C-alpha positions as CSV (number, residue, x, y, z in Angstrom):
1,X,-0.3,0.1,0.4
2,X,3.0,2.2,0.7
3,X,4.8,2.1,-2.4
4,X,1.7,2.3,-4.3
5,X,1.3,5.6,-2.3
6,X,4.4,7.1,-3.4
7,X,4.2,5.4,-7.0
8,X,1.2,7.2,-6.9
9,X,2.7,10.7,-5.4
10,X,5.8,10.8,-7.8
11,X,3.6,10.4,-10.9
12,X,2.1,12.9,-10.2
13,X,5.4,15.5,-9.5
14,X,6.3,13.9,-13.3
15,X,3.1,15.2,-14.3
16,X,3.7,18.5,-12.4
17,X,6.9,18.8,-14.4
18,X,5.7,18.2,-17.3
19,X,3.0,20.6,-17.1
20,X,5.4,23.3,-16.2
21,X,8.0,22.5,-18.8
22,X,5.6,22.6,-22.1
23,X,4.7,26.2,-20.3
24,X,8.7,27.4,-19.9
25,X,9.3,30.7,-22.0
26,X,12.1,30.8,-24.5
27,X,15.1,29.5,-23.3
28,X,17.4,32.5,-24.9
29,X,14.7,34.7,-23.9
30,X,16.8,38.0,-22.3
31,X,16.7,38.7,-18.8
32,X,15.0,35.2,-18.0
33,X,16.6,33.5,-15.1
34,X,15.5,30.5,-13.5
35,X,16.2,29.4,-9.8
36,X,15.9,26.1,-8.7
37,X,16.0,25.7,-4.8
38,X,15.8,22.3,-3.0
39,X,15.5,21.8,1.5
40,X,18.4,19.8,1.4
41,X,20.8,20.6,-1.2
42,X,23.7,21.4,1.4
43,X,24.5,20.5,5.5
44,X,26.9,22.5,7.3
45,X,27.3,23.9,4.2
46,X,28.8,20.7,2.4
47,X,26.5,20.0,-0.9
48,X,24.7,17.0,-1.0
49,X,25.0,14.8,-4.2
50,X,21.1,13.8,-4.4
51,X,19.9,17.3,-3.7
52,X,22.3,19.2,-6.1
53,X,21.9,16.2,-8.8
54,X,17.8,15.9,-8.6
55,X,18.0,20.4,-8.9
56,X,20.6,20.3,-11.7
57,X,18.5,17.7,-13.9
58,X,14.9,19.5,-12.7
59,X,16.5,23.2,-13.5
60,X,17.9,21.6,-17.5
61,X,14.4,20.4,-17.9
62,X,12.3,23.2,-16.6
63,X,14.4,25.7,-18.2
64,X,14.5,24.5,-21.6
65,X,10.7,23.3,-21.6
66,X,12.3,20.1,-22.9
67,X,10.1,16.4,-21.8
68,X,13.8,14.8,-21.7
69,X,17.4,15.5,-20.4
70,X,18.8,14.6,-23.8
71,X,16.4,16.8,-25.7
72,X,16.5,20.0,-23.0
73,X,20.7,20.1,-24.5
74,X,20.0,19.1,-27.6
75,X,18.5,22.7,-27.6
76,X,21.9,24.1,-26.4
77,X,25.0,22.4,-27.7
78,X,25.4,19.6,-30.0
79,X,27.1,15.8,-29.5
80,X,29.8,17.1,-32.3
81,X,30.9,20.3,-30.0
82,X,33.6,19.9,-27.7
83,X,31.9,21.4,-24.2
84,X,33.9,23.4,-21.9
85,X,32.7,23.7,-18.4
86,X,34.7,26.9,-16.8
87,X,34.8,26.5,-13.2
88,X,35.9,29.7,-11.1
89,X,38.9,27.5,-9.0
90,X,40.6,29.7,-7.1
91,X,38.6,30.2,-4.0
92,X,39.3,26.6,-3.3
93,X,36.3,23.6,-3.5
94,X,34.5,25.4,-0.9
95,X,33.6,28.9,-1.9
96,X,34.3,28.6,-5.3
97,X,32.8,26.4,-8.2
98,X,31.4,22.9,-5.9
99,X,32.4,20.0,-7.6
100,X,29.1,18.8,-6.9
101,X,27.5,20.3,-8.5
102,X,29.8,20.1,-12.1
103,X,29.7,16.4,-10.8
104,X,26.0,16.7,-11.3
105,X,26.4,18.4,-14.3
106,X,28.2,16.5,-16.1
107,X,26.3,13.0,-15.5
108,X,23.6,15.0,-16.7
109,X,25.4,14.9,-20.3
110,X,26.2,11.6,-20.5
111,X,23.3,10.3,-19.8
112,X,22.2,12.9,-23.2
113,X,25.1,11.4,-25.3
114,X,28.0,13.9,-24.9
115,X,30.9,11.9,-25.4
116,X,33.3,12.6,-22.2
117,X,36.0,13.1,-24.4
118,X,34.3,16.2,-25.5
119,X,34.2,17.2,-22.2
120,X,36.8,19.6,-20.6
121,X,36.9,21.2,-17.0
122,X,38.6,24.5,-17.4
123,X,39.5,27.9,-15.7
124,X,43.0,30.0,-15.7
125,X,45.3,28.2,-14.0
126,X,45.8,24.3,-13.7
127,X,47.2,24.1,-9.9
128,X,43.7,26.0,-9.2
129,X,41.8,23.8,-10.4
130,X,43.5,20.7,-8.5
131,X,43.7,22.4,-5.2
132,X,40.1,22.9,-5.5
133,X,39.4,18.6,-6.6
134,X,38.5,19.1,-10.3
135,X,41.3,16.9,-11.2
136,X,39.5,14.6,-9.0
137,X,36.2,14.6,-10.4
138,X,37.7,14.7,-14.3
139,X,38.9,10.6,-13.5
140,X,35.9,10.2,-12.3
141,X,34.4,10.6,-15.2
142,X,37.2,10.2,-17.6
143,X,37.0,14.1,-18.8
144,X,39.7,16.8,-19.7
145,X,41.0,19.2,-17.3
146,X,43.5,22.0,-18.4
147,X,44.4,25.6,-17.5
148,X,44.0,28.1,-20.1
149,X,48.0,29.6,-18.7
150,X,48.8,26.3,-19.7
151,X,47.4,25.3,-22.4
152,X,49.0,29.0,-23.4
153,X,47.3,31.6,-26.0
154,X,46.9,32.3,-29.8
155,X,49.4,35.0,-30.9
156,X,46.7,35.7,-33.6
157,X,43.4,36.5,-31.4
158,X,44.1,39.0,-28.9
159,X,42.0,42.2,-27.4
160,X,43.6,45.3,-27.9
161,X,43.6,48.5,-25.4
162,X,45.5,51.3,-25.0
163,X,46.5,50.3,-21.1
164,X,49.6,49.4,-21.3
165,X,49.9,46.1,-19.1
166,X,53.3,44.7,-16.6
167,X,53.6,41.5,-18.3
168,X,54.2,38.5,-16.2
169,X,55.6,34.8,-17.1
170,X,53.3,33.2,-19.4
171,X,51.8,35.9,-20.9
172,X,52.6,35.9,-24.6
173,X,54.2,39.5,-24.9
174,X,56.3,39.0,-21.8
175,X,59.8,39.7,-22.2
176,X,59.9,41.1,-25.4
177,X,60.4,45.0,-26.6
178,X,59.1,47.4,-28.7
179,X,56.3,50.2,-29.1
180,X,52.9,48.7,-28.4
181,X,54.6,45.5,-25.9
182,X,51.6,44.9,-23.6
183,X,48.8,46.1,-25.0
184,X,47.1,43.2,-26.3
185,X,45.5,40.4,-24.0
186,X,45.4,37.3,-26.2
187,X,42.7,34.5,-26.1
188,X,43.2,31.2,-24.9
189,X,43.8,28.3,-27.4
190,X,41.3,26.3,-25.8
191,X,38.6,28.6,-27.0
192,X,40.5,29.5,-30.9
193,X,41.4,25.6,-31.5
194,X,39.5,23.3,-29.6
195,X,36.6,24.3,-27.3
196,X,33.5,25.1,-29.3
197,X,30.4,25.0,-26.4
198,X,31.2,26.5,-22.6
199,X,28.3,26.4,-19.8
200,X,29.7,28.4,-17.1
201,X,29.3,27.4,-14.2
202,X,29.9,30.2,-11.0
203,X,30.1,30.6,-7.4
204,X,27.9,33.1,-5.9
205,X,30.9,35.0,-4.3
206,X,31.5,38.4,-4.0
207,X,34.2,40.6,-5.8
208,X,35.9,43.0,-4.1
209,X,36.1,44.8,-8.0
210,X,33.9,43.4,-10.2
211,X,31.0,43.0,-7.8
212,X,30.8,39.2,-8.0
213,X,32.9,36.8,-9.4
214,X,30.1,36.3,-11.6
215,X,29.6,34.7,-15.7
216,X,31.1,37.8,-17.1
217,X,34.2,38.4,-15.1
218,X,35.1,35.2,-14.5
219,X,34.8,34.0,-18.1
220,X,36.7,37.0,-19.1
221,X,39.2,36.8,-16.8
222,X,39.8,33.3,-17.2
223,X,40.3,33.7,-21.0
224,X,43.4,35.9,-21.7
225,X,46.5,36.8,-20.6
226,X,47.8,40.3,-19.8
227,X,44.9,40.8,-17.1
228,X,46.8,42.7,-14.0
229,X,46.0,46.1,-16.2
230,X,42.3,45.6,-15.4
231,X,42.9,45.3,-11.7
232,X,40.8,48.8,-10.9
233,X,36.8,48.8,-11.0
234,X,37.2,51.4,-13.9
235,X,39.4,49.5,-16.3
236,X,37.3,46.1,-15.2
237,X,34.1,48.2,-16.5
238,X,35.7,48.6,-19.7
239,X,37.6,45.6,-20.5
240,X,35.7,43.2,-18.8
241,X,32.8,43.6,-21.0
242,X,34.6,43.9,-24.6
243,X,36.9,41.1,-23.9
244,X,33.7,38.9,-23.3
245,X,31.7,40.4,-25.9
246,X,35.0,38.8,-28.4
247,X,33.4,36.2,-30.7
248,X,35.7,33.4,-29.2
249,X,33.7,33.9,-26.0
250,X,30.0,34.9,-26.2
251,X,29.3,33.3,-29.4
252,X,30.7,30.2,-28.2
253,X,28.5,30.5,-24.2
254,X,25.7,27.6,-24.5
255,X,24.6,28.7,-20.7
256,X,25.5,30.1,-17.4
257,X,24.7,28.3,-14.1
258,X,25.4,30.0,-10.6
259,X,26.1,27.6,-7.9
260,X,24.3,29.6,-5.1
261,X,24.3,26.3,-2.6
262,X,26.1,29.1,-1.1
263,X,26.0,33.1,-1.0
264,X,29.7,34.2,0.4
265,X,28.9,37.9,0.5
266,X,33.0,39.2,1.6
267,X,36.3,37.1,0.9
268,X,36.5,37.2,-2.3
269,X,39.3,34.8,-3.0
270,X,39.1,33.4,0.4
271,X,36.7,30.6,2.0
272,X,34.6,33.2,5.1
273,X,31.9,30.5,5.7
274,X,31.1,33.3,8.6
275,X,30.3,35.4,6.0
276,X,28.0,33.1,4.1
277,X,25.1,32.5,3.7
278,X,22.9,29.6,2.8
279,X,20.5,29.5,0.1
280,X,20.2,25.9,-1.8
281,X,19.7,27.3,-5.0
282,X,21.2,26.5,-8.5
283,X,20.4,29.4,-11.2
284,X,20.4,29.2,-15.0
285,X,20.0,31.9,-17.4
286,X,21.5,32.1,-21.4
287,X,21.8,36.1,-20.0
288,X,25.2,36.4,-18.0
289,X,24.7,40.2,-17.3
290,X,20.9,39.1,-15.6
291,X,22.6,36.8,-13.5
292,X,25.6,39.4,-12.7
293,X,23.1,42.0,-12.1
294,X,21.0,39.2,-9.8
295,X,24.2,38.3,-7.6
296,X,24.6,41.1,-6.5
297,X,21.5,42.3,-5.6
298,X,21.5,39.2,-2.9
299,X,25.2,40.0,-2.0
300,X,24.1,43.6,-0.5
301,X,20.8,42.5,1.0
302,X,22.9,39.5,2.6
303,X,26.1,42.2,3.3
304,X,23.7,44.7,4.8
305,X,22.6,48.4,3.5
306,X,25.6,49.5,4.8
307,X,28.1,47.6,3.0
308,X,26.8,48.1,-0.8
309,X,28.6,47.5,-4.3
310,X,30.2,50.6,-5.4
311,X,28.6,52.0,-8.8
312,X,32.1,51.4,-10.2
313,X,31.8,47.8,-10.2
314,X,27.7,48.3,-11.6
315,X,29.7,49.9,-14.1
316,X,30.2,46.3,-15.7
317,X,27.0,45.4,-16.5
318,X,25.5,49.2,-17.8
319,X,28.3,48.7,-20.5
320,X,28.0,44.9,-20.5
321,X,24.2,45.8,-21.7
322,X,24.7,48.6,-23.3
323,X,27.0,46.4,-25.4
324,X,23.5,43.6,-25.9
325,X,25.4,41.0,-23.7
326,X,22.3,41.1,-21.4
327,X,20.0,42.9,-19.5
328,X,20.8,45.2,-16.2
329,X,18.4,46.4,-15.0
330,X,16.6,44.7,-12.2
331,X,12.9,45.7,-13.0
332,X,13.2,43.8,-16.8
333,X,14.8,40.2,-15.0
334,X,12.0,37.8,-15.4
335,X,12.4,35.3,-12.2
336,X,10.4,32.1,-12.0
337,X,11.7,30.2,-9.0
338,X,11.2,25.7,-8.6
339,X,11.3,24.9,-5.2
340,X,12.2,21.2,-4.6
341,X,11.4,19.5,-1.5
342,X,12.8,16.2,-0.4
343,X,9.9,14.4,-2.2
344,X,8.1,16.7,-4.4
345,X,8.4,20.0,-6.4
346,X,6.0,22.8,-6.3
347,X,6.5,26.1,-8.6
348,X,6.6,29.4,-6.5
């Protein structure tokens, strides 16, 4: 009798999710952000695998309006794509992109027919990826892991700015002399030679200059060399959207996922869990400006009114909107919420 009741509940939930998926807005709708929550997604700041897996699977179905994971991913990527999962690994596995989220993402992709040799977990530096646990994830699923800096940069594809950079070892023009040296930031060969689609998985983590270590800042700064010249907010406000807008980046982004299991509103590259709030959410969007704008709003709410993000940081997202990269006006962001409980799902 109990098993029959459970079966009926599961069937009812499946029908409810199928109905809401059928009514889902187009995935590429500007300003659209889907927030999927689960009350048991973390325990003592530790991600819970089954809950995160359920959030990821339910989220991709609802976001695309598809009836199966395979058809959902088919609306965003092809089985012939080389898929780069871009993560933010420098803060480590607790405050950066969490390996549990990436594991659930890879499992979903593999179930949908994406071959493991077409999946690359990547970030700026291989050492950060290793320390954050992503080499272990790659080994578990037989996928690749790569650092943009370690792979090298393409001398024929670059972003130009009048700002002269302080070149460091690993930059294409390090050690070179001559007029104009230091004005280019070269794009990693990962994006110019190999990766054809990007899934950007970012943590909900503050950044003192950019406001949030989010979709725009994270991908832009991971993808090019000679970035020390952009450290000041006024310089980031121009460089971040312009670098993100390069065809090798913007044209390849299939989806942005915000790992909002934990909201760390202070600390930037350091894990400071006493300045963190558990949200137990994953966000899905094609719009990098909208998710970053929403992230800054949530970070500010958790920090308190006395430490709002600086206007110089917010200019990044206004400039990005002017470049038609997404929606920066908070009242134009279309937020959907899907709350999953342990045994059921409901739309708010």
